[in-house]
C-alpha distance (Angstrom), angle and dihedral (degrees) to the residues before:
residue distance angle dihedral
M1 . . .
C2 3.83 . .
A3 3.81 89.1 .
K4 3.84 90.6 54.8
I5 3.82 91.6 50.4
K6 3.83 90.9 49.0
E7 3.82 90.0 49.4
K8 3.83 90.1 51.1
I9 3.83 91.4 50.7
D10 3.81 91.3 48.8
A11 3.80 90.9 50.0
S12 3.80 89.4 49.8
I13 3.82 91.2 53.0
E14 3.78 91.0 48.1
G15 3.81 88.2 52.3
K16 3.80 90.9 51.0
L17 3.79 91.3 50.3
R18 3.79 91.2 48.0
S19 3.83 91.6 49.7
L20 3.80 91.4 48.3
Y21 3.80 92.2 49.7
E22 3.82 91.8 46.1
L23 3.82 89.1 53.0
Q24 3.81 90.7 47.9
L25 3.81 92.0 52.2
I26 3.81 90.8 50.9
D27 3.80 94.0 46.0
S28 3.81 91.0 47.4
K29 3.81 89.1 56.2
I30 3.81 89.3 51.6
D31 3.82 89.4 49.0
K32 3.80 90.1 51.0
L33 3.81 91.7 52.3
R34 3.80 91.1 49.8
T35 3.80 90.6 47.5
I36 3.80 88.3 59.0
R37 3.80 87.1 64.7
G38 3.79 87.8 53.7
E39 3.77 115.5 178.4
L40 3.81 93.4 -23.1
P41 3.83 96.5 107.7
L42 3.82 90.2 51.2
E43 3.81 91.6 44.7
V44 3.80 90.5 51.1
S45 3.81 91.3 47.9
D46 3.82 92.1 48.6
L47 3.81 91.9 47.4
E48 3.81 90.7 49.5
D49 3.82 89.2 54.7
I50 3.81 91.4 47.0
V51 3.82 93.1 48.4
T52 3.81 90.9 48.2
G53 3.81 90.1 50.4
L54 3.81 92.3 47.8
E55 3.79 91.0 48.4
T56 3.81 90.4 52.6
R57 3.81 91.1 48.4
L58 3.81 90.6 47.4
N59 3.81 91.4 52.3
N60 3.82 91.9 46.3
V61 3.81 94.0 49.7
T62 3.82 90.8 45.8
T63 3.81 89.7 53.0
E64 3.82 90.9 47.5
V65 3.83 91.5 51.9
Q66 3.80 90.6 48.8
D67 3.83 90.7 49.8
L68 3.81 91.3 50.5
E69 3.80 91.6 48.5
T70 3.80 89.2 50.7
Q71 3.81 89.1 51.6
I72 3.83 90.2 51.7
D73 3.82 90.7 51.8
E74 3.79 90.8 47.5
K75 3.81 92.2 50.1
K76 3.82 91.1 48.6
Q77 3.77 89.6 52.8
A78 3.81 90.7 46.2
V79 3.83 90.7 53.5
K80 3.82 89.0 51.9
D81 3.82 90.7 49.7
F82 3.81 93.4 47.9
T83 3.82 91.0 47.2
A84 3.81 90.0 51.3
N85 3.82 89.2 50.0
I86 3.81 91.0 52.2
K87 3.82 91.3 52.6
K88 3.79 89.3 49.2
Y89 3.81 92.6 50.3
E90 3.81 91.9 45.3
S91 3.82 90.0 54.4
Q92 3.82 88.9 50.7
Q93 3.81 92.8 53.0
G94 3.80 90.7 73.1
K95 3.79 91.0 56.0
V96 3.79 100.6 49.6
R97 3.82 119.3 126.8
N98 3.79 99.2 -153.3
N99 3.79 145.3 9.1
R100 3.81 92.8 -97.4
E101 3.82 92.0 61.0
Y102 3.81 90.1 44.0
D103 3.82 92.3 52.8
A104 3.83 91.3 47.4
I105 3.80 92.1 53.1
T106 3.83 91.1 45.3
K107 3.80 89.7 54.1
E108 3.81 90.2 49.9
I109 3.82 90.2 52.0
E110 3.82 90.1 49.6
F111 3.81 90.1 48.7
Q112 3.81 91.9 50.4
N113 3.83 89.9 50.4
L114 3.79 90.1 51.7
E115 3.80 89.2 50.2
I116 3.81 89.5 51.7
Q117 3.81 91.1 51.3
L118 3.82 91.1 48.7
A119 3.83 92.4 47.2
E120 3.82 91.0 49.0
K121 3.82 90.0 49.2
R122 3.81 91.8 50.2
S123 3.81 89.6 45.9
K124 3.79 90.7 52.1
E125 3.81 91.1 49.4
A126 3.79 90.5 48.9
K127 3.82 91.2 50.6
A128 3.81 90.1 51.4
G129 3.80 88.0 49.8
V130 3.80 91.0 50.8
A131 3.81 90.8 50.9
L132 3.81 90.9 50.1
K133 3.80 94.8 43.8
S134 3.82 92.2 44.2
D135 3.80 89.6 57.2
L136 3.81 90.2 49.3
L137 3.80 89.2 46.0
E138 3.81 92.4 55.2
K139 3.80 91.9 47.9
S140 3.80 90.6 47.5
K141 3.81 91.3 49.8
T142 3.81 91.3 50.5
E143 3.80 92.9 47.6
F144 3.81 91.6 45.3
E145 3.81 91.6 51.6
E146 3.81 92.7 46.7
R147 3.79 93.8 48.1
T148 3.80 91.8 45.0
K149 3.80 88.6 52.9
D150 3.83 90.5 49.4
L151 3.81 90.4 48.9
K152 3.79 92.1 50.5
Q153 3.80 90.8 50.8
K154 3.80 94.5 47.0
K155 3.81 91.2 46.9
S156 3.79 89.8 51.1
E157 3.81 90.9 51.4
L158 3.81 91.7 47.5
D159 3.82 93.0 47.0
E160 3.79 89.9 50.9
I161 3.80 92.9 51.3
I162 3.81 91.9 44.5
A163 3.81 90.5 50.4
E164 3.80 89.7 52.9
T165 3.82 95.7 47.8
E166 3.82 104.8 26.3
K167 3.81 97.4 88.6
E168 3.80 92.5 48.4
E169 3.81 92.0 45.3
V170 3.82 93.1 50.4
G171 3.82 89.1 52.6
L172 3.79 92.5 47.9
L173 3.81 92.0 47.7
K174 3.80 89.3 54.7
D175 3.81 89.5 48.6
S176 3.80 89.0 49.9
E177 3.82 91.2 52.9
I178 3.81 91.2 49.3
A179 3.81 92.0 47.8
S180 3.82 91.3 46.5
A181 3.81 91.0 53.1
K182 3.83 89.4 61.5
I183 3.81 92.5 58.8
E184 3.79 124.5 80.1
D185 3.82 115.4 -112.6
R186 3.82 95.9 -112.7
L187 3.80 92.8 54.5
L188 3.79 93.3 40.8
N189 3.80 92.5 51.8
A190 3.81 90.4 49.2
Y191 3.82 89.7 49.6
K192 3.81 91.9 51.0
R193 3.79 91.8 46.7
I194 3.81 92.7 52.3
R195 3.83 91.3 46.4
A196 3.78 91.0 51.3
N197 3.81 91.2 52.9
T198 3.81 96.7 51.0
R199 3.80 127.4 77.2
N200 3.81 95.1 -140.5
G201 3.81 95.6 42.6
L202 3.81 93.2 -120.4
A203 3.79 113.6 146.5
V204 3.83 97.3 153.5
V205 3.79 118.7 44.2
T206 3.79 139.7 167.1
V207 3.78 128.0 -125.2
D208 3.79 108.0 -97.2
R209 3.83 120.0 -170.6
D210 3.80 91.0 -16.8
A211 3.81 91.3 -53.7
C212 3.81 138.6 100.4
G213 3.80 109.4 -88.6
G214 3.79 89.4 -138.9
C215 3.82 108.2 45.8
Y216 3.85 98.0 11.3
N217 3.78 94.1 -130.4
K218 3.81 115.2 147.6
I219 3.82 118.5 -94.5
P220 3.84 116.1 -144.9
P221 3.86 114.5 -114.6
Q222 3.82 94.2 -116.9
R223 3.81 90.5 51.5
Q224 3.80 89.6 50.3
L225 3.79 89.4 54.4
D226 3.82 90.3 51.5
I227 3.83 89.6 50.8
K228 3.82 91.6 52.0
T229 3.80 91.9 55.3
N230 3.86 91.6 60.2
K231 3.80 88.7 -148.8
K232 3.78 99.1 123.6
I233 3.77 139.3 22.6
I234 3.80 108.4 -102.9
V235 3.79 124.7 -172.7
C236 3.79 128.8 -162.2
E237 3.80 108.7 -99.0
H238 3.82 89.6 -143.9
C239 3.82 104.7 47.4
G240 3.82 104.7 10.8
R241 3.82 95.6 -122.9
V242 3.79 119.5 145.9
L243 3.81 110.7 -106.1
V244 3.81 121.0 -145.0
D245 3.78 135.7 173.8
A246 3.82 112.6 -102.4
T247 3.81 91.5 -130.7
I248 3.81 93.3 60.6
I249 3.81 86.7 93.0
P250 3.83 120.3 34.0
D251 3.82 116.5 -113.4
E252 3.80 92.8 -115.4
Q253 3.82 90.5 58.8
Q254 3.81 90.9 50.3
A255 3.81 94.0 56.0
C-alpha cells in the first residue's frame, strides 16, 4: 500500500514538471514573437515623448515671439503718443505767462523725450529677441517635423509587425493562461519569479550536453539520473532554474 502511495506521489511530481515545461515552451514562443519587435516599442515610446516635448517647446517659443511682437507694437504706439505730447507742450510754450510755467513745460518735453528714448531702446531689445527666437522657432519646427516623420515611420513598422504576430500571440497567451491554471500557485509563483530574474526568460530548462540549459554549468551524473526519473523537482544549484528531462514532453509537442 505504501508503494502505491509513493508511486502516486511520483506521478504527481512528473505531472507538475510536465505542466511547468509545457508552460515554459509556450512562454518562450511568446518571448520569441516579442523579440521580433525588438526595441521598436521603446523607440516609439521615446519618440512620442520627444515629439511631445518639441511640440511644447514650439508652442512656447511661438507665444514668446508673439509677446515680443506685441511689445514692439506697444512701444511704437508709445513713441507716437510721446511725440504728440511733445508737440502739444511745444505749442503751449508760446502761451505761457511766466518763467515758472515755461520751465514746467520744458521739463515735461524733456521727460517725454526720455520716454521716447526708453521706448525705442525697449523696442530694439524686443526686435533682437524676435530675431533670436525666430531662429530658434525655425530650428524647432524643422526638428519637430523630422521627429514626427521618424515617429510615423517607426509606428508604421511596429503596426506591421504587430499585425503579423498579433493573432499568434493572442492564441499563445490563451494557451499560457490554460497551462498556468494547471499549476499550483506556489509553483507558478516560483516559476514567474525565476523568469523575471533571467534575461532569456527561461525558468525551466533541460539538461543539454551534461550541462544546465540555462547557465551551462555542468550537472553531476547522479543528479542527471535523478532528473531523468521525474520523481522530484530539482533546481540548478548555480542559477536556480528548474531542471527537467527533455523526454518529459515528446518532440512533436515541443514544435
